[in-house]
N, C-alpha and C positions, 0 to 999 in steps of 0.2 A: 434507526441507523445505521450501517457496517464500517466496519476499519478490519483493515489489516498492519498489522504491526509488525514489522523485519527487521532482527535486532542485528547487531555486533559486534563484538568484543566483548560478548559478554550477557545473559536474562537479563541484567537489574532494571535498567529503562525498559525493555518494550512488553516484561512483564506489568511491572508499575503504570507505564500510559496504559493496558490494555484494560486496565480494573480503573485507571482512575481517572481517566481524557475525557470514555464517555459521559461518566456521570459531572465531568462540567461541564458542558459542551450543554448536557441537560438544563442543571444550574441556572447555563446563562439563558437560556431560550425560555426557561419559568420565570422569569426575572424582567426579559424583555417579549414577549407570548407575540404583540403586534411583526416581530424580525421577522416570521417567517413567512406574511409577508409584504415585505418590503428586503428585496433580493440587496441594497444597500448598507442597509445596515444586516442583515444576517451575515453578508461576508465580515462585513471588520464584528464582527461577535469572535465567528470561525477562529479571523487571524490576534484578532487579541487573546482567544482562550491558551492557541498552540503556543504565544512566545510566552502567552504565561505565564501557561506547564512545567518552560523549558525552565524557566527560571526557578524554582519549584525544584522540579529535579537539582536544580543549581544547588540550591537549601539543601538536597540528600543525598552529595554524592558519597560518602561515608560510609552509604548503607547502603547504594544503588549502583556502586562502583563507576569508572569512568570505560561506563560502557554506552549503545548508540541504538538507535531505530528510527527506520522508516516510517513514514504515517500513512497511510492513507485514506480517511477520511469522508465515505458516503454520504447523506442527508437526501430525506427526500420527504417535500413538504405536496402540499397538493394537487401545486400546480408544474413543481422544477425540482431536477436534479442536477444536487450538488457537491464538487466531488473535490474536497478540499486535501490535497498532500503535498509532502516534500522527500524528496529522493525518488527513487525507483520502483516501486510498489504499482504494477501497474493495473492498468481498467480503463471496463468500457462500456459502456454503451448497444447494445447488437440491437436487431428485429428478430424473431424470432423465428419467422415465418419464411425466413430469408437467408438465413446465418452473419448477413451484411452490419456491418456496426453500423453506425449511426451515425449522419453528413454531423462533423462535432462532438460526437461520440466518445471520443478517444486521446487523457488523459498524455498528457509532457511524459518528463522523465528529469530530473535534476543528475544532469554532472555538470564537472569540473570545464568541459572545455568550450562549453554554450557561452558565446560570447556575455550576458552577463553576466549569470556565476562569476567566468575569468575575470573579469571586471571587477568587481566583489570582491571576489578571492585576493583580489591584484589588490586592492586600496588595503584592505587589511591587512597587510603584510605577509601575505598566503605564496603561494609556491601552484600550481602545477604541474609535473612530473607524470611520464609518462613509467609505467613498470616494465619489467620483462618481458610481461607477453603483450605491450604494446598499450596497457589500458593506461590512459587516463584518471589522478591521480593527486588530489587535495590535500599535504601533509598525508600522505599514505592515505589516505583512504576514497575509495570510489564513488558517493556520492558527493554532493558541495550543498546540500542540506538535509539537517534529524537531527534528533532529538538527541538529546546528551556528545557523547564528545569533547567532552570541554577541557581537556586539552589542549586539543588544536584550537576550541576557538579562545583562549585566554590561558596564558604564561601562572597565573597564580589562581588552582585551586579550590583554596582557604582563603580568598578571596576574589570569588564572581566581582564581575562589574557592573551590578544590578544598575547605573546610571547608567550606560551606558548607552548608544540604539544593537540593538541586539537582534533588527532585521539586514544590517550591513556588517555581521562576521560574515568567519571564512567562510563556517559550517553554520549557516543558520535556521532555526525552524519557522520562518517566519511560508504560510503557506503560499502557491498558489492554488487557486480557486475554475474549477471548471464545471460552469452551469450552461444545463440544456432544461427545456420546454420539455416535461413528462411527455411521455409519447406515446398514445393509442393502448400498441402494447410495445413489450420492451423488455430486456434482461439487462440487468447491472452483474455484470463479471468484476471483483478483486480477487488478486491474486496475488501473490511472492513471490519474484523477478525467477523462484528456480521455475517455475510456468514454462520461462520465455526462454531457459537455455538445451541446447540442443549440444551433448555431452559429444552426438560424434564429430560433428561438424563443428565446435566450436563457437556456430556465428550464433545469437539470437535467434528466435523466431519472431518473422513479426506480428503483430497482436491481429489482425483480417487473418493470418493465418491458426492460429490460435482459436480468434470465434467461430470458426469452420470442425475446426476438432470439437468442442462447445457445442453444434448449430448438429452432427451427428450424430453428437450421442446425443442430444434431446431426441429424436427421431427415432434412433434406436430403443429409450425406454418412455415415451410417448409423449414426451416431456413431465416425466416425473422428475423434478431440478436435484433431489438430494441423490436418487442414480446415479444422475447423467452430469453428475461433480466428481461423483466416487468414480464414475469410468472415465471420465479423463485424466486422473491424475494413478490413476490405475496402469491404463493407456504408455502417460508419458514414460512413468516407471517403468516400463517393461522395453520400451521403444533404449530409454536408456542402458535400464540393467543385459542386455544378451539372457541367457537361460534362464537366469533366475531373478528375480528380485531382490533376494539376501544379495547378489553383489552389483545393484546397484549404492554410489557414494557419491551420488552428485549431492544437490541442495538437496532441503528440504521444502514440502511443498505446501501451499495453502491457497486455497479456492475457496468464492464467495458466489455464486449463484445465485438472484434475487427478480424475482421477480416485479417492475417497478410501473408497472404500465398504468394506465388507466383502467383497464379493463385485463381479464390475467391471462395469461398466455398457455394456460391451460388447457381453453378452449380452444385451443390445437394440437392437445394430445388426448389420451382416450380414457384419461382415467385421474388426470390428476389436478389434485382441486388448492394445492399448494399456493395460496401468492405468496407468502417469507416463507422461502424450507430453508435454503443449504446451505450450513458451513461447513470442509472439511478440512481438517488439520492431519496430514497422513504420513504417514514415517513413523511410525510409535505416539503417532497423534500427543506429543506434544512435543519443545522448544529446543529439539539440540540440531543443530545441523551442520551439511561439511562446507566451509566454498574456495574455492583455490585463489589462494595465491601466491604466481611462482608454482612449485614444485610443488609446494607442499602444501598442507591442508591447515586452516584454521578455522574454531568454533567459534559459529554464530545461533544465535538466538534469534526465534522467530516464537509468533503467536499472532489468532487473527480472536474477530471478534465479533460478534453477530448480536446487536442490543433489542435496537428497538422500528422501528418504522414510522414518521411523522404523519401522517396526513391531516393537519388541522383546517 
């Protein structure tokens, strides 16, 4: 299991989710071990765990604060890769020999302008508006699905509507799930959205371009995954900061690269025998960042989590 949680409006929800959610998923799978061989049951478990976790966050709002977090959680079985996601922390599965994203191996992201998202938001009484930078927001938030953000989800923070349908809130924690047959050779890349930001052009980098960056780093470092991940992040900072990395003022950066193929991608390199080895959260290696909102910088928080690979 691999996951990135990109927090906003405080660190509480992201930190708590990184600590608790993987454990909840593991417990749910232990209680239903046959789910690892039943894709329908496995997806149902992931969706239920996400919603129940959001309700638990609501019960602890006094301690965690009214913050929020995206989540991209990848689960690998002996036959398939499943990526449950809410928000916009990107993920893709690539061919380590060509640098191309595998067909069907790129997840989407939850933006307020998507037809299904906008319809749900409006049914729930929310509004979608463009800010001064032309970015769509739901009641001020850039993503339409996330953990937390309870001041947007309901009006009475002291009495969350636990009996309501939490999949139909303005901002919901109900995940979409990417399902892909596990390839013979393949690399999983999960990252925070800072990795697709182009500070100079203010245009998001397409994921195939990020895949090429990873591919070039893999060749340079003989398919050493930790070294390659560090190289990609370091180069992103260099290109975004000018003369000195100390001048970098973009979003903080998290990148996980994991070998999820039935055959190790390390066979393509010279020396690495690592199958699951890369988790990098750089820029002070903690959970503080600055994300642009108009002409000001607002503190956000993110963390990533490398947990375990299930190969049953």
